[in-house]
VMD Tcl script that builds the backbone (N, CA, C; Angstrom):
set m [mol new atoms 276]
animate dup $m
set s [atomselect $m all]
$s set {name element resname resid chain x y z} {
  {N N MET 1 A 0.730 -18.572 5.164}
  {CA C MET 1 A 2.238 -17.968 5.482}
  {C C MET 1 A 2.798 -18.197 6.727}
  {N N ALA 2 A 3.835 -18.634 6.982}
  {CA C ALA 2 A 4.474 -18.529 8.687}
  {C C ALA 2 A 4.780 -17.633 9.060}
  {N N ILE 3 A 4.930 -17.235 10.599}
  {CA C ILE 3 A 5.195 -16.056 10.749}
  {C C ILE 3 A 6.787 -16.380 11.531}
  {N N THR 4 A 7.752 -15.481 11.138}
  {CA C THR 4 A 9.221 -15.927 11.401}
  {C C THR 4 A 9.639 -14.713 12.006}
  {N N ALA 5 A 9.376 -13.790 12.255}
  {CA C ALA 5 A 10.029 -12.611 13.148}
  {C C ALA 5 A 8.175 -12.003 13.863}
  {N N ASN 6 A 8.835 -11.639 14.884}
  {CA C ASN 6 A 8.250 -10.534 15.260}
  {C C ASN 6 A 7.151 -9.012 14.579}
  {N N ARG 7 A 5.770 -8.922 14.537}
  {CA C ARG 7 A 5.018 -8.301 13.771}
  {C C ARG 7 A 3.728 -6.889 14.824}
  {N N GLU 8 A 4.134 -5.951 14.424}
  {CA C GLU 8 A 3.038 -4.737 15.284}
  {C C GLU 8 A 1.852 -5.039 14.609}
  {N N LEU 9 A 0.792 -5.392 15.231}
  {CA C LEU 9 A -0.684 -5.314 14.498}
  {C C LEU 9 A -1.884 -4.368 14.808}
  {N N SER 10 A -2.389 -3.944 14.379}
  {CA C SER 10 A -3.168 -2.728 14.593}
  {C C SER 10 A -4.495 -3.393 15.425}
  {N N ARG 11 A -4.737 -3.018 16.285}
  {CA C ARG 11 A -5.763 -3.518 17.357}
  {C C ARG 11 A -6.852 -2.375 17.114}
  {N N TYR 12 A -8.383 -2.608 16.836}
  {CA C TYR 12 A -9.357 -1.926 17.331}
  {C C TYR 12 A -10.580 -2.220 18.347}
  {N N VAL 13 A -10.501 -1.385 19.403}
  {CA C VAL 13 A -11.374 -2.116 20.408}
  {C C VAL 13 A -13.267 -1.547 20.375}
  {N N ASP 14 A -13.537 -2.248 20.323}
  {CA C ASP 14 A -14.992 -1.693 20.370}
  {C C ASP 14 A -15.123 -0.534 19.688}
  {N N GLN 15 A -15.015 -0.607 18.073}
  {CA C GLN 15 A -15.356 0.272 17.035}
  {C C GLN 15 A -15.730 -0.629 15.988}
  {N N GLU 16 A -17.585 -0.042 16.352}
  {CA C GLU 16 A -18.114 -0.926 14.905}
  {C C GLU 16 A -17.910 -0.252 13.707}
  {N N LEU 17 A -18.054 0.881 13.374}
  {CA C LEU 17 A -17.569 1.888 12.231}
  {C C LEU 17 A -16.521 1.918 12.198}
  {N N ARG 18 A -15.744 1.763 10.728}
  {CA C ARG 18 A -14.514 2.275 10.439}
  {C C ARG 18 A -14.498 2.624 9.074}
  {N N THR 19 A -13.391 3.704 8.994}
  {CA C THR 19 A -12.888 4.452 7.382}
  {C C THR 19 A -12.397 4.061 6.809}
  {N N PHE 20 A -12.217 3.636 5.325}
  {CA C PHE 20 A -10.934 2.890 4.702}
  {C C PHE 20 A -11.249 3.914 3.223}
  {N N PRO 21 A -9.962 3.708 2.853}
  {CA C PRO 21 A -9.898 5.137 1.602}
  {C C PRO 21 A -10.594 3.727 0.112}
  {N N VAL 22 A -11.443 4.818 -0.109}
  {CA C VAL 22 A -11.848 3.348 -1.634}
  {C C VAL 22 A -10.772 3.664 -2.684}
  {N N ALA 23 A -10.752 2.368 -3.553}
  {CA C ALA 23 A -9.866 2.687 -4.787}
  {C C ALA 23 A -10.502 3.052 -5.877}
  {N N ALA 24 A -9.994 3.374 -6.912}
  {CA C ALA 24 A -9.876 4.021 -7.719}
  {C C ALA 24 A -10.894 3.252 -8.999}
  {N N THR 25 A -11.931 4.164 -9.391}
  {CA C THR 25 A -12.837 2.979 -10.095}
  {C C THR 25 A -13.638 2.345 -9.662}
  {N N ALA 26 A -14.371 2.454 -8.127}
  {CA C ALA 26 A -14.510 1.627 -7.495}
  {C C ALA 26 A -16.133 1.941 -7.266}
  {N N ARG 27 A -17.247 1.420 -6.995}
  {CA C ARG 27 A -18.486 1.750 -6.515}
  {C C ARG 27 A -19.105 0.989 -5.682}
  {N N ILE 28 A -19.442 1.551 -4.519}
  {CA C ILE 28 A -19.945 0.972 -3.566}
  {C C ILE 28 A -21.044 0.736 -2.940}
  {N N TYR 29 A -21.851 -0.275 -2.995}
  {CA C TYR 29 A -23.444 0.004 -2.703}
  {C C TYR 29 A -23.489 -0.290 -1.118}
  {N N LYS 30 A -24.178 0.186 -0.520}
  {CA C LYS 30 A -24.424 0.352 0.789}
  {C C LYS 30 A -24.900 -1.714 1.220}
  {N N GLY 31 A -24.675 -2.078 1.951}
  {CA C GLY 31 A -24.674 -3.303 2.298}
  {C C GLY 31 A -23.827 -4.273 1.866}
  {N N ALA 32 A -22.958 -3.713 1.012}
  {CA C ALA 32 A -21.926 -4.920 0.050}
  {C C ALA 32 A -21.028 -4.975 1.011}
  {N N LEU 33 A -20.462 -6.624 0.781}
  {CA C LEU 33 A -19.082 -7.035 1.452}
  {C C LEU 33 A -17.897 -6.482 0.346}
  {N N VAL 34 A -16.869 -5.564 1.445}
  {CA C VAL 34 A -16.254 -4.825 1.311}
  {C C VAL 34 A -14.415 -5.674 1.456}
  {N N GLY 35 A -14.010 -5.909 0.171}
  {CA C GLY 35 A -12.489 -6.126 0.675}
  {C C GLY 35 A -11.130 -5.395 0.583}
  {N N VAL 36 A -10.224 -5.383 1.578}
  {CA C VAL 36 A -8.741 -4.704 0.857}
  {C C VAL 36 A -8.157 -5.224 -0.031}
  {N N GLU 37 A -7.734 -4.552 -1.347}
  {CA C GLU 37 A -7.262 -4.605 -2.395}
  {C C GLU 37 A -5.773 -5.062 -1.973}
  {N N ARG 38 A -4.916 -5.915 -2.051}
  {CA C ARG 38 A -3.671 -6.473 -1.667}
  {C C ARG 38 A -2.576 -5.358 -2.017}
  {N N THR 39 A -2.577 -5.107 -3.526}
  {CA C THR 39 A -1.512 -4.117 -4.264}
  {C C THR 39 A -1.431 -3.008 -3.787}
  {N N THR 40 A -2.839 -2.469 -3.449}
  {CA C THR 40 A -2.899 -1.155 -3.093}
  {C C THR 40 A -3.041 -0.369 -1.565}
  {N N GLY 41 A -3.867 -1.650 -0.798}
  {CA C GLY 41 A -4.631 -1.326 0.559}
  {C C GLY 41 A -6.104 -0.517 0.687}
  {N N PHE 42 A -6.453 -0.071 -1.234}
  {CA C PHE 42 A -7.871 0.440 -0.671}
  {C C PHE 42 A -8.905 -0.548 -1.016}
  {N N VAL 43 A -10.188 -0.411 -0.245}
  {CA C VAL 43 A -11.168 -0.802 -0.206}
  {C C VAL 43 A -12.173 -0.966 -2.012}
  {N N ARG 44 A -12.617 -2.533 -2.131}
  {CA C ARG 44 A -13.402 -2.226 -3.248}
  {C C ARG 44 A -14.216 -3.041 -3.096}
  {N N ASN 45 A -15.246 -3.692 -3.402}
  {CA C ASN 45 A -16.203 -4.908 -3.695}
  {C C ASN 45 A -15.252 -5.854 -3.372}
  {N N LEU 46 A -15.637 -6.652 -2.360}
  {CA C LEU 46 A -15.191 -8.315 -1.970}
  {C C LEU 46 A -14.755 -9.134 -3.407}
  {N N VAL 47 A -13.529 -9.398 -3.747}
  {CA C VAL 47 A -12.958 -10.365 -4.840}
  {C C VAL 47 A -12.247 -11.703 -4.229}
  {N N ALA 48 A -12.153 -12.749 -4.320}
  {CA C ALA 48 A -11.075 -13.206 -4.162}
  {C C ALA 48 A -10.422 -13.268 -3.520}
  {N N GLY 49 A -9.387 -13.423 -2.862}
  {CA C GLY 49 A -7.979 -13.382 -2.563}
  {C C GLY 49 A -7.450 -11.929 -1.728}
  {N N ASP 50 A -8.976 -10.878 -1.861}
  {CA C ASP 50 A -8.847 -9.523 -0.616}
  {C C ASP 50 A -9.148 -10.151 0.763}
  {N N LEU 51 A -8.513 -9.081 1.488}
  {CA C LEU 51 A -8.616 -9.261 2.650}
  {C C LEU 51 A -10.180 -8.679 3.104}
  {N N PHE 52 A -10.867 -9.463 4.388}
  {CA C PHE 52 A -12.384 -9.264 4.526}
  {C C PHE 52 A -11.865 -7.854 5.332}
  {N N ALA 53 A -12.694 -6.670 4.846}
  {CA C ALA 53 A -12.389 -5.113 5.722}
  {C C ALA 53 A -13.845 -4.950 6.657}
  {N N GLY 54 A -15.152 -5.962 5.815}
  {CA C GLY 54 A -16.340 -5.361 6.345}
  {C C GLY 54 A -17.645 -5.323 5.698}
  {N N ILE 55 A -18.878 -4.618 6.300}
  {CA C ILE 55 A -20.040 -4.133 5.236}
  {C C ILE 55 A -20.547 -2.997 4.760}
  {N N ALA 56 A -20.135 -2.924 3.754}
  {CA C ALA 56 A -20.620 -1.239 3.926}
  {C C ALA 56 A -21.868 -0.166 4.317}
  {N N TYR 57 A -21.532 0.487 5.195}
  {CA C TYR 57 A -22.547 1.328 6.207}
  {C C TYR 57 A -23.203 2.431 4.979}
  {N N GLU 58 A -22.633 2.826 3.757}
  {CA C GLU 58 A -22.952 3.864 3.200}
  {C C GLU 58 A -22.482 3.027 1.367}
  {N N GLU 59 A -23.162 4.327 0.518}
  {CA C GLU 59 A -22.632 3.789 -0.582}
  {C C GLU 59 A -22.080 4.994 -1.084}
  {N N ILE 60 A -20.826 4.572 -2.008}
  {CA C ILE 60 A -19.998 5.214 -2.328}
  {C C ILE 60 A -19.360 5.280 -3.756}
  {N N ASP 61 A -19.524 6.427 -4.815}
  {CA C ASP 61 A -19.330 6.073 -5.818}
  {C C ASP 61 A -17.854 6.832 -6.476}
  {N N ASN 62 A -16.798 5.926 -6.391}
  {CA C ASN 62 A -15.212 6.762 -6.781}
  {C C ASN 62 A -15.113 6.171 -8.519}
  {N N THR 63 A -16.397 6.001 -9.349}
  {CA C THR 63 A -15.468 5.206 -10.612}
  {C C THR 63 A -15.230 6.477 -11.665}
  {N N ALA 64 A -15.721 7.741 -11.000}
  {CA C ALA 64 A -15.053 9.273 -11.879}
  {C C ALA 64 A -13.584 9.201 -11.304}
  {N N GLY 65 A -13.285 8.831 -10.440}
  {CA C GLY 65 A -11.656 8.933 -9.465}
  {C C GLY 65 A -10.720 8.499 -9.933}
  {N N SER 66 A -9.972 9.744 -9.968}
  {CA C SER 66 A -8.439 8.997 -11.018}
  {C C SER 66 A -7.394 8.277 -10.475}
  {N N SER 67 A -7.202 8.389 -8.519}
  {CA C SER 67 A -6.592 7.635 -7.972}
  {C C SER 67 A -7.005 7.107 -7.090}
  {N N GLY 68 A -6.711 5.514 -6.800}
  {CA C GLY 68 A -7.446 5.202 -4.961}
  {C C GLY 68 A -7.352 6.601 -3.700}
  {N N GLY 69 A -8.135 6.375 -2.863}
  {CA C GLY 69 A -8.049 6.815 -2.087}
  {C C GLY 69 A -8.571 8.582 -1.930}
  {N N GLU 70 A -9.053 8.627 -3.041}
  {CA C GLU 70 A -9.498 10.231 -3.088}
  {C C GLU 70 A -10.752 10.357 -2.175}
  {N N LEU 71 A -11.331 9.064 -2.235}
  {CA C LEU 71 A -12.611 9.343 -1.203}
  {C C LEU 71 A -13.115 7.855 -0.398}
  {N N VAL 72 A -13.320 8.460 0.743}
  {CA C VAL 72 A -13.262 6.964 2.390}
  {C C VAL 72 A -14.922 6.841 2.410}
  {N N ILE 73 A -14.749 5.490 2.906}
  {CA C ILE 73 A -16.461 4.793 3.007}
  {C C ILE 73 A -15.958 4.490 4.077}
  {N N ARG 74 A -17.483 4.307 5.413}
  {CA C ARG 74 A -17.632 3.885 6.224}
  {C C ARG 74 A -18.092 2.487 6.411}
  {N N LEU 75 A -17.107 1.456 6.943}
  {CA C LEU 75 A -17.931 -0.191 6.991}
  {C C LEU 75 A -18.318 -0.847 8.449}
  {N N TYR 76 A -19.142 -1.313 8.457}
  {CA C TYR 76 A -19.178 -2.004 9.691}
  {C C TYR 76 A -18.273 -3.004 10.160}
  {N N THR 77 A -17.648 -3.487 11.319}
  {CA C THR 77 A -16.505 -4.192 11.508}
  {C C THR 77 A -16.920 -5.224 12.108}
  {N N GLN 78 A -17.851 -5.356 12.909}
  {CA C GLN 78 A -18.355 -5.798 13.887}
  {C C GLN 78 A -19.719 -6.056 14.161}
  {N N GLY 79 A -20.264 -7.300 14.807}
  {CA C GLY 79 A -22.012 -7.428 14.305}
  {C C GLY 79 A -22.581 -8.532 14.082}
  {N N ASP 80 A -23.605 -8.955 14.467}
  {CA C ASP 80 A -24.321 -9.776 13.453}
  {C C ASP 80 A -25.131 -9.475 11.989}
  {N N PHE 81 A -24.579 -10.075 10.929}
  {CA C PHE 81 A -25.762 -9.902 9.965}
  {C C PHE 81 A -26.754 -10.739 9.207}
  {N N VAL 82 A -27.688 -10.248 8.805}
  {CA C VAL 82 A -28.455 -11.868 7.914}
  {C C VAL 82 A -27.767 -11.491 6.190}
  {N N LEU 83 A -27.514 -12.295 5.539}
  {CA C LEU 83 A -27.187 -12.654 4.452}
  {C C LEU 83 A -27.660 -13.219 3.290}
  {N N PRO 84 A -28.083 -12.784 2.173}
  {CA C PRO 84 A -29.221 -13.418 1.147}
  {C C PRO 84 A -28.132 -14.492 0.598}
  {N N VAL 85 A -28.233 -15.738 0.837}
  {CA C VAL 85 A -27.318 -16.328 -0.353}
  {C C VAL 85 A -28.254 -17.140 -1.189}
  {N N SER 86 A -27.584 -17.343 -2.926}
  {CA C SER 86 A -28.760 -18.066 -4.111}
  {C C SER 86 A -28.026 -19.097 -3.484}
  {N N ASN 87 A -28.849 -20.372 -4.420}
  {CA C ASN 87 A -28.780 -21.696 -4.992}
  {C C ASN 87 A -28.261 -22.594 -3.334}
  {N N ALA 88 A -28.168 -21.961 -2.440}
  {CA C ALA 88 A -27.895 -22.638 -1.183}
  {C C ALA 88 A -29.510 -23.874 -0.709}
  {N N SER 89 A -28.286 -24.943 0.057}
  {CA C SER 89 A -29.637 -25.851 0.049}
  {C C SER 89 A -29.113 -26.109 1.746}
  {N N GLN 90 A -29.859 -26.975 2.243}
  {CA C GLN 90 A -29.531 -27.223 3.478}
  {C C GLN 90 A -28.703 -28.215 3.374}
  {N N ALA 91 A -28.767 -28.985 2.803}
  {CA C ALA 91 A -27.663 -30.366 2.517}
  {C C ALA 91 A -26.211 -29.622 2.820}
  {N N TRP 92 A -25.975 -28.361 2.371}
  {CA C TRP 92 A -24.623 -27.414 2.648}
  {C C TRP 92 A -24.237 -27.897 3.644}
}
mol reanalyze $m
mol bondsrecalc $m
mol representation Tube
mol addrep $m
């Protein structure tokens, strides 16, 4: 999407861990890739179309939550990580 006007952006300097509100019915495990659900602004396990938010620092279970944002989770937002990839080959 092209920008057609000025906009303000949030900027975070040297902040490795950030806190985000968790979507309703979401269970996020430590080490999971986490994304921001575009319609609600809450985080959940990363799915296609989400904005990447970070890697879960801890586990959170909001499966019993009646609405998003009741619980929060801390995410790593910077750093170098080694992630397992299945069915990958050197030819990729």
